[in-house]
C-alpha positions as CSV (number, residue, x, y, z in Angstrom):
1,X,-92.8,-129.4,77.4
2,X,-91.7,-126.7,75.2
3,X,-94.3,-124.9,72.4
4,X,-92.0,-125.4,69.1
5,X,-94.1,-123.9,66.5
6,X,-97.2,-123.6,64.2
7,X,-98.1,-124.8,60.9
8,X,-100.7,-123.7,58.0
9,X,-100.7,-124.0,54.7
10,X,-100.2,-121.9,51.9
11,X,-100.7,-121.5,48.1
12,X,-97.8,-119.3,47.2
13,X,-94.2,-119.3,48.8
14,X,-92.9,-115.9,48.0
15,X,-95.6,-114.0,48.5
16,X,-96.0,-115.2,51.7
17,X,-92.3,-115.3,52.4
18,X,-92.8,-111.6,51.3
19,X,-95.1,-111.0,53.9
20,X,-94.1,-112.7,57.1
21,X,-90.1,-110.9,56.4
22,X,-92.4,-107.6,55.9
23,X,-93.5,-108.4,59.1
24,X,-90.2,-108.8,60.5
25,X,-89.8,-112.4,60.9
26,X,-86.6,-114.1,59.1
27,X,-86.6,-117.1,57.1
28,X,-84.7,-120.0,58.2
29,X,-85.1,-123.1,56.1
30,X,-86.9,-124.5,53.8
31,X,-87.1,-128.7,53.9
32,X,-88.7,-130.6,50.9
33,X,-91.8,-133.4,52.1
34,X,-90.9,-136.3,49.5
35,X,-91.9,-135.0,46.7
36,X,-95.2,-133.2,47.9
37,X,-94.7,-130.0,49.9
38,X,-91.9,-127.8,51.0
39,X,-92.1,-126.4,54.5
40,X,-90.9,-123.0,55.0
41,X,-89.6,-121.9,58.4
42,X,-89.9,-118.0,60.0
43,X,-89.1,-117.4,63.1
44,X,-88.2,-113.5,65.2
45,X,-84.3,-112.6,64.8
46,X,-82.5,-113.9,67.7
47,X,-85.1,-115.9,68.9
48,X,-84.9,-120.0,68.5
49,X,-88.2,-120.6,69.0
50,X,-91.0,-121.2,68.4
51,X,-91.0,-120.5,64.3
52,X,-94.2,-120.5,62.5
53,X,-93.7,-123.5,59.8
54,X,-95.3,-122.9,56.3
55,X,-96.5,-125.4,53.4
56,X,-97.0,-125.3,50.7
57,X,-98.4,-128.6,48.7
58,X,-97.4,-128.9,45.3
59,X,-100.8,-128.4,42.5
60,X,-102.9,-126.5,45.9
61,X,-104.2,-123.9,44.3
62,X,-106.7,-122.8,47.4
63,X,-107.8,-124.0,51.2
64,X,-111.2,-123.7,52.9
65,X,-110.0,-121.9,56.0
66,X,-112.4,-123.1,58.2
67,X,-114.8,-121.0,61.2
68,X,-111.6,-122.7,64.2
69,X,-108.9,-120.7,63.2
70,X,-107.8,-117.4,64.3
71,X,-105.0,-115.8,64.6
72,X,-101.1,-115.5,65.7
73,X,-100.2,-112.5,67.5
74,X,-96.6,-110.7,67.5
75,X,-95.3,-107.9,69.0
76,X,-93.8,-104.9,67.9
77,X,-92.2,-101.9,69.0
78,X,-94.2,-99.1,67.5
79,X,-97.1,-99.7,66.0
80,X,-97.4,-96.6,64.0
81,X,-93.9,-96.8,62.5
82,X,-94.9,-100.9,62.2
83,X,-98.0,-99.8,59.9
84,X,-96.2,-96.9,57.8
85,X,-94.0,-99.8,57.1
86,X,-96.0,-102.4,56.3
87,X,-98.3,-100.0,54.0
88,X,-95.1,-99.0,51.5
89,X,-95.6,-102.9,51.0
90,X,-99.2,-102.9,50.2
91,X,-99.8,-104.2,54.1
92,X,-102.7,-102.6,55.3
93,X,-104.6,-102.9,58.9
94,X,-108.4,-104.7,58.7
95,X,-109.3,-101.7,60.1
96,X,-107.1,-98.8,62.3
97,X,-105.3,-99.6,65.5
98,X,-107.5,-99.8,68.7
99,X,-107.4,-100.9,72.4
100,X,-109.7,-103.3,73.9
101,X,-109.1,-101.9,77.7
102,X,-108.6,-98.0,78.4
103,X,-104.9,-97.2,78.9
104,X,-104.1,-100.9,77.0
105,X,-102.1,-102.1,74.1
106,X,-102.3,-101.1,71.0
107,X,-103.4,-104.0,68.9
108,X,-105.0,-104.0,65.1
109,X,-105.0,-106.9,62.7
110,X,-103.9,-107.5,58.8
111,X,-103.9,-110.7,57.0
112,X,-101.4,-112.5,54.8
113,X,-102.0,-113.3,51.5
114,X,-104.2,-117.0,52.0
115,X,-106.2,-114.3,54.1
116,X,-104.6,-115.5,57.3
117,X,-104.9,-113.3,60.6
118,X,-101.9,-111.8,62.2
119,X,-102.7,-109.4,65.1
120,X,-99.8,-106.9,66.0
121,X,-99.9,-106.0,69.0
122,X,-97.6,-102.9,70.5
123,X,-95.5,-103.6,73.6
124,X,-96.7,-100.9,76.6
């Protein structure tokens, strides 16, 4: 068994592409779903899987996120540098980085253009 992708729906492919590329993911491909939608696949450079699949349904301008969705998580080499690079592109964390346990990895959350949460975890 292998986890190959996770998917969620977006409302603006250009804004979402800019956001996920700012996080360091690479856009791999776009695949139409008949005349209904377009799937956009992103991944970690140099790693074939897993991928993030973003689905843009034509004519849909908003979604209810619900209360069950949590977040996806990405590791970063240097939290300070990552947040500086994101800030230069207008992306700010929900709150300053913090650790869950004393001496633990720094983490923080950012939100994508559709308000999905993305956790950034600094590698220790």
